[in-house]
N, C-alpha and C positions, 0 to 999 in steps of 0.2 A: 146863307152861304154854307157849303158843305162842312167847313171846319167848325162852324158854330153848332151844327147838328151833332158832330162827333163830340164836341166839348160837353154838350148837354147830356149826351148818352153816358159819357165818362163820369160826369158829376152825379148822374142818377144812380149809376152802378156803385159809386163810392158811398152814396147815401144809403143804398140798400145794404151794402156790406157793413157799414157802421151801425145801421139799425139792427142787423142780425147779430153783430158782435155785442151790442148793448143788451140785446135780449138774452144772449147767451150768458153774458156776465151777470145779468140780473138773476137768471135761473140758477147759475152757480152760487151766487150770493145767497139766494133763498135756500138752496140745498145745504149750503154750509151752515146757515143759521139753524135749519131743522136738525142737522146732524149734531151740532153743538148742544142743542136743547135735549136731544135724545140721549147723547152721551152724558150730559149733566144729570139727567134723571136716572140713568143707569148707574152712574158713579154714586149717586145718592143712595140708590137701592143697595148697591154693593156695600157701601159704608154701613148702611143699616144692618145688612145681613152679617157683615163682619162684626159689628158691635153686638148683635144678637148672639153670634157664634162665640165671641170672646166671653160674653156674659154667661153663656151656657157652660163654657169650659170652666169659668170661675165658679159657677154654681156647682158643677160636678166636683171640682176640687174641694169646695166647702162641704159638700155632702160626704166626700171621701174622708175628709178630716174629722167630720162629725161621727162618721162610722167608726173610724179608728179609735176615737175617744170612748166609744161604747163597746169596743171589742173586748171580750174576756181574755185577759192576759195574766199569766202567772209569773211572778218575779221571785227567783230563788236566790237567797244571799246568806251571808254569815261570814265569820272570820275564815280565812283560808285554812284548809285541813280540818274542816268541821263536818264534812260529809255532804257538801253541796253537789259534788259530781255524782255521788251515789244517788242522791235524791232526784237529780234530773234524769239519771238513767232509769230509775224506777218509773218516773212519770212518762218518760219517752217510750216505755214499753206499753203504755196505754194507747189503744187505737185512736182515741179522740184528741190526744195531746202531741205536740211536737215542740221539743226544747232545742236540742242540738248543742254544739260545743259553745264555750264561752265566746261572746262576740268581741269582748275587749274594748270595743269602741263606745258602747253605750255608757259605761261608767265614766269614761273620759269626757264624753259630751256633757254628762250631768255635772261633772266636776268643773268643766269650763264655765257652764252657766252659773254654778254656785260661786265661782271665783269672780265673775262679773258682778253678781248681785252683792257680794261681800265688799267689793271695792266701790265706795261711793263715788270716787273720781271716775273710774271706768264706766260705772253705771250711768252717771250724769252725762258723760260724753256720748254714750249710746243714745240716750234720750234726746240730747241736743242735736244729734245727727238724724233724728227722725226714726230711730229704731225703737219702737215701743216694746213694753214688756209683753203685750199680747202677741206681737209679731214674733218675738223670741220664743215664747212658749209654743206657739203654733209650729214654728220651725223645728223645735226640739221634739215635739210630739210626732211630726211627720217623719223626722229622721229616725226615731226609735221604731216607729211602726214599719217604715220601709225596710229597715234592717231585719226586723223579725219576720216580716212577710217573705222576703227574698232569701232568708237564711236556710230555707229547706222547703220540703213539700207542703202542700196545703194541709191544714188541720183545723178542726173546729175550735180548738183552744191553743193559742200560741203561748210559748213559755220562754223566758230568758233566765239563764243561769250565769250570773256574774257576781262573785262574792260580795264586792263592795257596793253593789247596787242598792242594798238595804239602807245605806247611809242617806239615801235620798227618797225613802219611801213616801214621805209626806208630799213632796213635790210631784213625784210620779203619780200619786193618787189624784192630784189635782189635774193631771193631764189625761189620765185614763180612769174614768169613773167606775169601771167594772174590774179594775186591777185588783189582784190579790197577791199577798206576799207570804212566802215561807221563810222563816228565819231559823237557820240551822244553828244549834248551840251544842258545844262540846266542851268537855273538861279542859280547862286552860293548860293543864300539865301535859295532856295528850297532844293538844294543838302545838304547843311550843316544842315538845320533843320531836314531833313529826316535821315541823318546819326546819329544825336544826339537823336531824339525821338524814332527811331527804333533800337537804340543801335548797329549800324553797326560797327564792329571792323576793323579799317584800321590802319596800322602802321603809327604813327605820329599824327593821328587825335585824338581829345579829345571828350569825351561825354558831356563836359560842357563849353568848351572855343571856342566861336564864332570866335574870332580874329585868333587864331591858325589855325582853320579849313579853314577859308577864305583864309589865306595865302597859305596853302597847296593846296587848290583847284586851286588857281591862278597859282601856280608853275606847277601843274600837267597838267592843261588844256593848258597852254602855250607850254609845251613840246609836247603835242599831236598835237596841231595846227601846230607847226613847222614841225613835222614829216609829217603831212598831206600835207603841202605846198611843202615839199621836193619831195614827190612822184608825185605830180601834180594833177590837177583837173580831169584828165581823170581816175585817180585811187582812189582818195579819195574824198568822198562826206560828207559834214557836214549836219547833221540832227538835227534841233532844236526840242527838246522834246515838247515844247509848241505848235509848229505847227503840230507835229505828232498827238497830242491828240485833237487839235482844228479843224484841217482840214485834217483828215486822208486820204481821197481819193486823194486829190490833192498832198499831201506830198508823199504818197506811190507810186502814179503814177510816180512822179519824181525819186524816189528811184529805182523802177523797170526799168525805162528807162535808168538810169545810169548803172545799172547792166546788161542790155541787156536781161532781163527776161520778158516774156510776161505777160500781165495783167490777173488776175483771181479775181473774187469777193470773193474768200476764204479769201484773205488778210484783208478784212474788218470785218471778223467774226471769228477771230482766236479762240475765246472762245469755239466755237462749236467743235473744234478738240482737245481740252485739254483732256488728258487721252486716246486719240486715236493716231493720228499722232504726236501730241505735248506732249512730256514728260517733266515734271517739277520736279525739285529736292526740297525736303523739307528742305534741308540745305541752300538754297538760300533765301535771305531776301524778294525778290519780288514775289515769287511764289503765295502767297495768294492774290496778287493784279492783276496779269496778267491773272488769271482765269476768270476775268470779261471782258465784252466787253469794247472797247476803251471808256474811260470816263474822266471826269474832276475832280474826287475826290481829287487827289493829287496836282492839279495845283497850288492852292494858300493856301495850308495848312500852309505855313510858315508865312503868313501875320499876323502881330500883336504879333509875338513871338520874334522878334529880338530886343535886347536892344538899347535904343536911342543913347547911345554913340558909339555903333558899327555902326549904320546907318550913323553917321556923318563921320566916317572914312572909309566908304565902298570903295570909289574911291582909297584910299591909300592901303587898305588891299587887294583888288581884282580889280586892274585896268583893267584886261582882261574882266571883266563884261561889262564895258562901251564900250570897243573896239568891243565886240561881238554884240553891239546894244541894250543892255538892259537898261531900264530906272532906273537909280540908285537913282533918287531923289524922286520918288513917293512911298508912302507906299503901294499902291495897283496898281502895274503896269498893263497896258492894253496890254495883250498878243495878242489880236485879238478876232474875232467873231467865235463861234463854228458853224459848219455846222449842217444840220438837222439830219444827222445820229447820231451824238454825242448827240444831244439834246434828240433824241428818246431813245438812250442807257441810258441816265441819268434818264429819266422817268421810263424806264423798271427796272432799278436798285432800284429805290425808291418804285415802286409798288411791287416788289418781294424781298424786303430787307431781309426777314427771310431766303429765299432760298439761296441767295448769301452769307449771313453771315455764314450759315452752311457750304456751300461749301468752303468758305475761311478758316474755321477752319480745314477742311480736309487737306489743303495745308499750314497750318501755319508752320513757321520754327521750325524744330526739330533738336537739336544738336545730333551728334553721341553719343552712350553710353559712359559714363565716361568722358564726355567733358563738360566744362563750358565755359562761355564767356571769361574768362581770358586765358584759355588754347587755345581758338579758335582765339586768337588775331592775328595770322598770316594768318587767312583764306583769307583775302583780303589785300594784301600787297601793299603799295605805295613804290615801289622800286625807290630809288633816283639814 
C-alpha cells in the first residue's frame, strides 16, 4: 500500500539522519579529545617554560646578589664634624670613584638590623615566622647595593659616606667581601666645638654642654675603632683629619694606595669639580666648607673656647683622645707643618675672600620646607 511505502521511506530517512548525527557527534567528540590532549601538552610545556623562566630569573637574581657582594665599595665614616664630607669630595674628584651625598638610609637600615639582632625576643619571632638570618642579610645587602648603584652615575668603584656607618663595619664586611673602610679621626675638642657652634643636631649631643659631648665622642669613636680593628688593617684605614688638611698629597697617596686606586692630581683640587662631577647637598652642614680648596681654616677654631675646668678633666672625659696620640695638655696643640700646596691655598682664599664667601653662601645649609632645627633633631643620629 502507498502509505507503507511512504512510512518506510520516512523511517529510512530518519535512520540516515540519525546515523549522520551520530557520526558527527563522534567526530566532534574525537576532535574535542584531541584538542584537550593538545592543550594539556601545551599547558605542560608552558608550565615548564614558566618554571624555567622563573628559575632563570632567580638564578639571575642570585648572580646579581653575588656580584654585589664582590663589588669594590668604599665606606667613609667617623664621628660627625671629623672631615667625612671633605674626604668623600676628594674621592669624588677621582674619575674612577663615585660617592655622592649622605644616603641617610643606609645607617638606618643597619641600625634596624642591629636592633633586631640585639633583641632576642624580636629575633626569635622573626625566625619563628620563617624569616631566616640569611634572608635578612641578603635583603640588607640588596638594599644597600641598590641605593649605592642608583645614587648617581655609573662608576668602577662605588662609595658611601654616612658618618655612623663605621659602627657596623664588621657586619658590612660580611655582606661585601671587597668592602674597604675609611675611618676619619679628628681632635675631640675640635669636633665638639664645631658641633656646638654650627648647631649640628645629633641625638644625645648638647649645644651647650662640653662634658656631655666629649663623653659621647669618646664612646662613639671607641666603637668605630673597635669595628675597624675587627675587620683588620687590610680593610680599614684610619685617616687623621689634621694630616689630611696639613699634608694632603702624602695622606691621599696613602689612602689611594690602600684602596688600590691609581693616583690622579684631581684629588688635590676637588673644588674645581664642585657642581660638575661633585654634587653637594644644601642640607648637610659641611657643604659650604668643602666648596673651598683644602685649607686650614677649621683646624684650630676650637682653641680658646673650651672652659678651663673641662680642660682639666679632658683625660677623664675623653680618654680616647690621648690614646689616639693627641696632646691633651697643650692649649694650642702642634698638629704638624702644612705643605706648600696648602699654604698656597690659604693665600688664594685670603686674596679672593669675597668670591669664596659668596660661593659659600650659595651652599649654606638650608633646611627642607616646614622644618626647623628641633624637628631636624634626628637628621644625624648617634645610635647606641
